[in-house]
C-alpha positions in Angstrom: -22.5 99.5 6.3 -21.6 96.4 8.5 -18.3 96.8 9.0 -19.1 99.6 11.2 -19.3 97.6 14.3 -15.8 96.1 13.4 -14.6 99.8 13.3 -15.8 100.9 16.5 -14.1 97.4 18.2 -11.6 98.3 16.5 -11.2 101.8 17.3 -11.3 100.6 21.0 -8.2 98.3 20.7 -5.7 100.8 19.2 -4.6 102.2 22.5 -4.2 98.6 24.2 -2.3 97.4 21.4 -0.4 100.8 21.3 0.3 100.4 24.8 1.6 96.7 24.4 1.3 94.9 21.7 2.7 91.5 23.1 0.0 91.6 25.5 -2.6 92.2 23.1 -1.4 89.1 20.8 -0.8 87.0 24.1 -4.7 88.3 25.2 -5.7 86.8 22.5 -3.9 83.5 22.5 -1.8 84.4 19.6 2.0 82.5 20.2 4.9 84.6 18.9 8.6 83.8 19.6 10.1 85.9 21.9 12.7 86.5 19.1 10.6 88.2 16.3 8.9 90.9 19.3 10.2 94.6 17.7 9.6 93.1 14.3 6.0 93.5 13.2 6.6 92.4 9.3 8.1 89.2 11.3 5.5 88.7 13.5 2.3 89.2 10.4 4.7 86.5 8.5 4.7 83.6 11.6 0.8 84.3 12.2 0.0 83.4 8.4 2.5 80.6 8.2 1.5 79.3 11.0 -2.0 79.4 10.2 -2.9 81.3 13.4 -4.6 83.7 11.4 -6.1 83.0 7.9 -5.2 85.2 5.0 -8.7 86.5 4.5 -8.5 87.9 8.0 -5.4 90.3 7.4 -6.5 91.1 4.4 -10.3 92.2 6.0 -7.5 94.0 9.5 -5.8 96.0 6.5 -8.5 97.1 4.9 -10.2 98.4 8.3 -6.9 100.0 9.2 -6.9 101.7 6.2 -10.5 102.9 6.6 -9.4 104.3 9.4 -6.4 106.4 7.6 -4.0 104.1 9.1 -1.0 102.3 6.5 -1.0 103.3 2.8 
């Protein structure tokens, strides 16, 4: 159950992410070009391709989202 603190932290972030996703990313010092601010897949690909987020981090985020009932 070591994911419990991470899940609780993520649950607290969800309203921030939903309210203003770009501000959320910028506050975490992630660099996203203005041209792709409305395409989540482009943002994810950019973060992965530029090394700002690792594949392991992305996989972990997907797992947590699924545990919380988001996604497929």
